[in-house]
C-alpha positions as CSV (number, residue, x, y, z in Angstrom):
1,M,107.4,119.1,96.0
2,L,109.1,122.2,95.5
3,T,107.0,123.6,98.0
4,S,107.5,121.4,100.5
5,Y,111.3,121.9,99.7
6,N,111.3,125.8,100.5
7,L,109.2,125.0,103.6
8,L,112.0,122.9,104.9
9,R,114.7,124.9,104.0
10,S,113.3,127.8,105.4
11,H,112.8,126.2,109.0
12,F,116.3,125.0,108.9
13,R,117.4,128.7,107.8
14,R,115.6,130.0,110.9
15,S,117.4,127.6,113.3
16,H,120.8,127.6,111.8
17,R,121.4,131.3,110.9
18,H,124.8,131.1,111.5
19,W,126.2,129.1,108.4
20,F,124.8,126.1,106.3
21,C,126.3,123.7,103.8
22,T,125.5,123.6,99.9
23,I,126.1,120.9,97.6
24,V,127.1,122.3,94.2
25,A,126.8,120.1,91.1
26,L,129.2,120.6,88.4
27,K,127.7,119.8,85.1
28,P,130.3,119.1,82.3
29,E,131.3,122.2,80.3
30,P,133.8,122.7,77.6
31,Q,135.4,125.7,79.4
32,P,136.6,125.5,83.0
33,P,134.6,127.0,85.7
34,P,135.2,130.1,87.5
35,P,137.7,130.2,90.4
36,T,136.2,129.3,94.0
37,T,137.4,129.1,97.4
38,A,135.3,125.7,97.9
39,V,137.2,122.5,99.2
40,T,136.9,119.9,96.5
41,A,135.3,116.6,97.8
42,T,136.9,115.2,94.3
43,N,139.9,115.9,92.1
44,T,139.7,119.5,90.5
45,S,143.0,119.7,89.1
46,S,141.7,119.0,85.6
47,N,140.3,122.0,83.6
48,S,137.5,119.9,81.9
49,F,134.9,117.8,83.9
50,P,134.3,114.8,82.1
51,S,131.6,113.5,84.9
52,R,129.5,115.2,87.4
53,R,131.6,116.3,90.6
54,F,130.6,117.9,93.7
55,L,131.9,120.9,95.6
56,L,131.1,121.5,99.4
57,L,130.7,125.1,100.3
58,G,130.5,126.5,103.8
59,F,129.2,130.2,104.4
60,D,127.5,132.8,106.6
61,S,124.1,133.1,105.8
62,R,124.2,136.7,105.8
63,R,126.4,136.9,102.7
64,H,125.1,135.9,99.3
65,F,126.5,133.4,97.0
66,H,126.8,134.3,93.1
67,H,126.5,131.4,90.8
68,S,127.1,131.6,87.1
69,H,124.9,130.1,84.6
70,H,127.4,127.0,84.6
71,Y,126.0,125.5,87.8
72,S,123.0,123.9,88.8
73,F,122.6,123.4,92.7
74,H,120.8,121.5,95.3
75,R,120.6,122.5,98.7
76,S,120.8,119.6,101.7
77,F,120.2,120.4,105.0
78,F,120.1,118.7,108.3
79,T,116.8,117.7,110.3
80,R,117.1,118.2,114.0
81,A,114.7,116.0,115.8
82,K,112.9,117.2,118.9
83,P,114.1,115.2,122.1
84,A,112.1,112.1,122.4
85,Q,109.7,112.3,125.6
86,R,108.1,109.4,127.3
87,I,104.6,109.3,126.2
88,E,102.3,110.3,129.2
89,F,98.7,109.2,129.2
90,N,95.8,110.3,131.3
91,D,94.6,106.3,131.8
92,R,95.0,106.2,135.4
93,H,91.4,104.6,135.5
94,S,92.5,102.0,132.7
95,Q,95.3,100.9,135.1
96,R,93.2,100.4,138.0
97,A,90.6,98.3,136.1
98,V,93.3,96.1,134.7
99,K,95.1,95.7,138.2
100,T,91.9,95.1,139.8
101,A,90.9,92.6,137.3
102,L,94.2,90.6,137.2
103,W,94.3,90.1,141.1
104,C,90.5,89.2,141.2
105,N,90.6,86.7,138.1
106,F,93.7,85.0,139.9
107,L,91.6,84.6,143.1
108,V,88.7,83.6,141.3
109,F,90.8,81.1,139.3
110,S,92.2,79.4,142.7
111,L,88.7,78.8,143.8
112,K,87.1,77.3,140.5
113,F,90.2,74.9,140.4
114,G,89.9,73.8,143.5
115,V,86.2,73.2,143.4
116,W,86.7,71.4,139.8
117,L,89.0,69.3,141.2
118,A,86.7,68.1,143.9
119,S,83.6,68.0,141.8
120,S,84.5,67.1,138.2
121,S,81.8,69.3,136.6
122,H,82.2,70.2,133.0
123,V,80.6,73.3,133.6
124,M,83.2,74.3,136.2
125,L,86.0,73.1,134.0
126,A,84.4,75.8,131.6
127,E,84.7,78.3,134.3
128,V,88.2,77.3,135.3
129,V,89.3,77.7,131.5
130,H,87.3,80.7,131.4
131,S,89.3,82.0,134.6
132,V,92.8,81.1,132.8
133,A,91.8,83.0,129.7
134,D,90.6,86.0,131.6
135,F,94.0,86.1,133.8
136,A,96.1,85.6,130.8
137,N,94.1,88.3,129.0
138,Q,94.5,90.9,131.8
139,A,98.2,90.2,131.9
140,L,98.5,90.9,128.0
141,L,96.3,94.3,128.6
142,A,98.7,95.2,131.5
143,Y,101.7,94.7,129.3
144,G,100.2,96.6,126.4
145,L,99.5,99.9,128.8
146,S,103.2,99.9,129.8
147,S,104.6,99.1,126.4
148,S,102.5,101.9,124.7
149,R,104.2,104.7,126.9
150,R,107.7,104.0,125.3
151,A,109.3,107.3,123.6
152,P,109.5,107.8,120.0
153,D,112.3,106.7,118.1
154,A,114.0,106.6,114.7
155,I,111.7,103.5,113.6
156,H,108.4,104.7,115.1
157,P,108.6,108.2,115.1
158,Y,104.9,108.6,116.3
159,G,105.4,106.4,119.2
160,Y,104.3,103.2,120.4
161,S,100.5,104.4,121.6
162,K,98.9,102.1,119.3
163,E,100.5,98.9,121.1
164,R,98.0,98.7,123.4
165,F,95.5,98.0,120.3
166,V,98.0,95.2,119.5
167,W,97.8,93.5,122.8
168,S,93.9,94.1,123.2
169,L,93.6,92.2,120.0
170,I,95.8,89.3,121.0
171,S,94.0,89.2,124.4
172,A,90.4,88.9,122.3
173,V,92.0,86.5,120.1
174,G,93.0,84.4,123.0
175,I,89.4,84.4,124.8
176,F,87.9,83.5,121.3
177,C,90.3,80.2,120.9
178,L,91.2,79.5,124.6
179,G,88.3,80.5,126.3
180,S,85.1,80.4,123.4
181,G,86.8,77.3,121.6
182,A,88.0,74.9,124.5
183,T,84.7,75.6,126.6
184,V,82.5,74.8,123.5
185,V,84.3,71.6,122.1
186,N,84.6,70.3,126.0
187,G,80.7,70.8,126.4
188,V,79.9,69.0,123.1
189,Q,82.1,66.3,123.8
190,N,80.3,65.4,127.3
191,L,76.5,66.0,126.0
192,W,75.8,62.3,125.8
193,V,78.5,61.0,128.3
194,A,77.7,63.6,131.3
195,Q,77.3,62.3,134.8
196,P,75.8,64.8,138.0
197,P,78.7,66.5,139.2
198,E,80.0,65.9,142.6
199,N,80.0,68.2,145.9
200,M,77.5,70.7,144.3
201,Q,77.1,72.2,147.8
202,L,80.9,73.5,147.7
203,A,80.6,74.3,144.0
204,A,77.7,76.5,144.7
205,M,79.7,78.3,147.5
206,V,82.8,79.1,145.2
207,L,80.4,80.2,142.7
208,C,78.9,82.9,144.7
209,G,82.1,83.8,146.2
210,S,83.5,84.2,142.7
211,F,80.3,85.9,141.8
212,I,81.0,88.7,144.6
213,I,84.6,89.0,143.2
214,E,83.9,89.3,139.7
215,G,81.1,91.7,140.4
216,A,83.3,94.0,142.2
217,S,85.6,94.1,139.6
218,L,83.0,94.5,136.8
219,I,81.9,97.7,139.2
220,V,85.7,99.0,138.9
221,A,85.6,98.4,135.1
222,I,82.3,100.4,134.6
223,Q,83.8,103.3,136.7
224,A,86.7,103.2,134.8
225,V,84.5,103.3,131.3
226,K,82.4,106.0,132.7
227,E,85.3,108.3,133.7
228,G,86.8,107.7,130.1
229,A,83.9,108.6,128.5
230,N,83.4,111.8,130.4
231,A,87.1,112.8,129.8
232,E,86.2,112.1,125.7
233,G,82.6,113.9,126.0
234,M,81.3,111.3,124.7
235,K,78.2,109.1,126.0
236,L,78.8,106.0,127.4
237,R,76.9,103.7,125.0
238,D,79.2,105.4,122.2
239,Y,82.3,105.2,124.1
240,I,82.1,101.6,124.5
241,W,81.9,101.5,120.7
242,R,84.2,104.1,119.3
243,G,86.3,105.0,122.4
244,H,90.0,105.6,121.8
245,D,90.9,103.7,124.7
246,P,90.2,99.8,124.2
247,T,91.9,98.7,127.7
248,S,88.9,99.6,130.3
249,V,86.0,98.6,127.7
250,A,87.9,95.2,126.8
251,V,88.1,94.8,131.1
252,M,84.5,95.6,131.3
253,T,83.3,93.3,128.9
254,E,85.7,90.5,129.7
255,D,84.4,90.9,133.6
256,G,80.8,91.2,132.2
257,A,81.0,87.9,131.0
258,A,82.6,86.4,133.6
259,V,79.8,87.6,135.9
260,T,77.2,86.1,133.5
261,G,79.1,83.2,132.7
262,L,79.1,82.5,136.7
263,A,75.1,83.2,136.7
264,I,74.7,80.5,133.8
265,A,76.9,77.7,135.7
266,G,74.9,78.2,138.8
267,A,71.7,77.6,136.8
268,S,73.3,74.7,135.6
269,L,74.1,73.1,138.6
270,V,70.7,74.0,140.1
271,A,69.2,72.0,136.9
272,V,70.9,69.4,137.5
273,H,70.0,69.6,141.4
274,Y,66.7,69.7,140.6
275,T,65.9,67.5,137.6
276,G,68.5,64.9,138.2
277,N,69.3,65.3,134.4
278,A,73.4,65.7,133.8
279,I,72.7,67.1,130.2
280,Y,72.5,70.8,131.8
281,D,75.8,70.5,132.8
282,P,77.6,70.5,129.4
283,I,74.6,72.4,128.0
284,G,75.7,75.1,130.5
285,S,79.3,74.8,129.3
286,I,78.4,75.4,125.9
287,L,76.2,78.5,126.6
288,V,79.5,79.9,128.4
289,G,81.4,79.3,125.4
290,N,79.2,81.2,123.2
291,L,79.0,84.0,125.6
292,L,83.0,84.2,125.3
293,G,83.0,84.1,121.6
294,M,80.8,87.2,121.5
295,V,82.9,89.4,123.5
296,A,85.6,88.1,121.5
297,I,84.3,89.2,118.4
298,F,83.2,92.4,119.6
299,L,86.9,93.2,121.0
300,I,88.5,92.1,117.7
301,Q,86.2,94.4,115.6
302,R,86.8,97.2,117.8
303,N,90.7,96.7,117.9
304,R,90.7,96.1,114.4
305,H,89.4,99.4,113.3
306,A,91.7,101.0,115.7
307,L,94.6,99.4,114.1
308,I,93.6,100.0,110.6
309,G,93.4,103.8,111.0
310,R,90.1,105.6,112.3
311,A,89.7,109.4,111.8
312,M,89.1,111.5,114.9
313,D,85.7,112.5,115.8
314,N,83.7,114.6,113.2
315,Q,83.1,117.2,116.0
316,D,86.8,117.8,116.4
317,M,87.6,117.5,112.4
318,E,85.1,120.2,112.0
319,K,86.5,122.3,114.5
320,V,90.0,122.4,112.8
321,L,88.6,122.7,109.3
322,Q,86.3,125.8,110.3
323,F,89.3,127.4,111.9
324,L,91.6,126.6,108.7
325,K,88.5,127.9,106.3
326,N,88.4,131.0,108.3
327,D,92.4,132.1,108.4
328,P,93.1,135.2,106.1
329,V,96.2,133.2,104.8
330,V,94.3,130.1,103.8
331,D,92.6,130.2,100.1
332,A,91.5,126.8,99.9
333,L,91.7,123.3,101.7
334,Y,92.4,119.9,99.8
335,D,93.1,116.4,101.2
336,C,92.3,116.8,104.7
337,K,92.9,113.7,106.8
338,S,93.3,112.5,110.6
339,E,94.1,109.3,112.4
340,V,94.0,108.1,115.7
341,I,97.4,107.0,116.8
342,G,96.6,106.7,120.7
343,P,94.1,106.9,123.4
344,G,93.2,110.4,122.7
345,F,96.1,111.4,120.4
346,F,95.6,112.2,116.7
347,R,97.7,113.0,113.4
348,F,96.2,115.5,111.3
349,K,97.1,116.2,107.8
350,A,96.0,119.0,105.3
351,E,97.3,120.5,101.6
352,I,96.5,124.3,102.0
353,D,96.2,126.6,99.0
354,F,98.1,129.9,100.9
355,N,97.1,133.4,99.7
356,G,100.3,134.9,98.9
357,E,99.3,138.3,99.2
358,M,98.4,138.2,102.4
359,V,101.8,136.0,103.5
360,V,103.5,139.0,102.0
361,Q,101.4,141.9,103.7
362,N,102.0,139.8,107.3
363,Y,105.6,139.7,106.6
364,L,106.0,143.2,105.5
365,Q,103.9,144.4,108.5
366,R,106.2,142.7,110.6
367,T,109.2,143.8,109.3
368,G,108.4,146.9,107.8
369,R,108.4,147.6,103.8
370,E,110.4,150.9,103.7
371,E,113.6,149.0,103.9
372,W,112.9,146.7,101.0
373,A,111.3,149.3,98.8
374,K,114.7,151.6,99.6
375,Q,116.8,148.5,98.2
376,F,114.6,147.7,95.1
377,R,114.9,151.5,94.1
378,E,118.6,151.5,94.6
379,A,119.0,148.7,92.5
380,G,116.8,150.1,89.8
381,K,118.8,153.2,89.4
382,L,122.1,151.2,89.3
383,R,120.4,149.5,86.4
384,D,122.5,146.1,87.4
385,D,121.0,143.1,86.8
386,T,123.3,141.3,89.2
387,A,122.5,143.6,91.9
388,L,118.9,143.6,91.3
389,T,118.6,139.5,91.1
390,K,120.7,139.7,94.6
391,I,117.8,141.6,96.2
392,M,115.0,139.6,94.4
393,S,116.7,136.5,96.1
394,S,117.1,138.1,99.2
395,Y,113.1,139.0,99.2
396,G,112.4,135.6,98.1
397,E,114.2,134.2,101.1
398,E,112.6,136.4,103.1
399,V,109.1,135.5,101.8
400,V,109.6,131.5,101.7
401,T,110.7,132.0,105.6
402,A,107.6,133.9,106.2
403,L,105.3,131.2,104.7
404,G,107.0,128.7,106.7
405,S,106.0,131.1,110.1
406,E,102.7,131.1,109.1
407,V,102.5,127.1,108.7
408,D,104.3,127.1,112.5
409,R,101.2,129.4,113.5
410,L,98.6,127.4,112.1
411,E,100.1,124.3,113.6
412,K,100.2,125.5,117.0
413,E,96.7,127.2,116.9
414,I,95.4,123.9,115.5
415,Q,97.0,122.0,118.5
416,N,95.6,124.7,120.9
417,L,92.3,124.0,119.4
418,V,92.2,120.4,119.8
419,P,94.9,119.3,122.3
420,G,94.7,115.7,121.4
421,I,96.4,116.4,118.2
422,R,99.9,115.9,118.6
423,H,101.3,115.7,115.2
424,V,100.5,118.4,112.3
425,D,101.2,118.1,108.7
426,I,100.9,120.8,106.5
427,E,101.6,120.9,102.8
428,A,101.5,123.8,100.5
429,H,99.1,123.0,97.5
430,N,99.8,124.4,94.1
431,P,96.5,124.6,92.2
432,T,98.5,125.2,88.8
433,E,99.7,121.7,88.9
434,S,96.4,120.2,89.7
435,S,94.8,121.8,86.8
436,L,97.6,120.9,84.7
437,S,97.5,117.3,85.7
438,S,93.3,117.2,85.4
């Protein structure tokens, strides 16, 4: 905790070199405190302090503040966040797939609905429900793509990129409830009361047209999935199961289920036409419902893992760990973790046992050791503990700042090594505390 505080303090001192504030907590003492030029935040006219009081001190960081043993102080500092920026994703392939599927599903729904009104076919009703579910789901996916680009804010400092996972999950639940559930229930209810559908020729024509439209949308979705797999350097099968962007995969699986469902509906109508047995119509409806259920379960599982928090690929993780292990300022690594926070975006966290000697050597090489050696020799000649304490405090501050510089360097090089890592959290590990606690 103390190390994290020192790292934050060093970051603050580098960005605010002119002045900063110190909160001084005055402990109860029987004697009056030494005179200060501070502006008191409470009434300080009394010579005794029956309760803890606070002083706000403003001073230039180039001057050194000397405090006696009557004081214990805690620094307070202000954090300055980076300007919030709109998150830009390279997901044009997903947008193209969603828009294509959205308009294709609307057109197919219109055709199927007209045929169902004319034929009263149970399997066509199942296809109408399927198209309604597909259209609603594509609309949810399109909204998720848009909302996930919102800039980070105070409530969501890591951004809203995971929101597309949420809407993909809602879309999958919609497929399971509206698409699969309603279709299966309708088929079961009509198993023993089914009648041969009317206008089967018209139904067959519309099914063929819908098959062509859905097939075109499926081709666009497959191409989008391939582009996503190539962008992440993954095989197509691995990307379908573990890819970081679920949107294009959801469109592809839904369009694939739509094409397969149309084939099942067509086969059911053909069976009814040639056998004269109307039971094949509700059976086709049940088969389409089961198909939608399997697709929904797959999408639910996939988005569930993304929302729970999945680690980034082993290849990228190993690349980062190998880099840290080979860096001279790193002695050991502890508790290294990663998490996918968006399509192709990651967060990396590690506790590092820093090599203090290398940190100091790097600092002295940058600033020159002669000046510090001169100051220490002069303080030793004076035999003044106050002067020596002053030099040691200044040196300690600079070493802490140097450690902060090393952390900044490691963070920047990690992000250059794996550009998808947007957030790097490095903590200084204290091996002494670990050994004591164990």
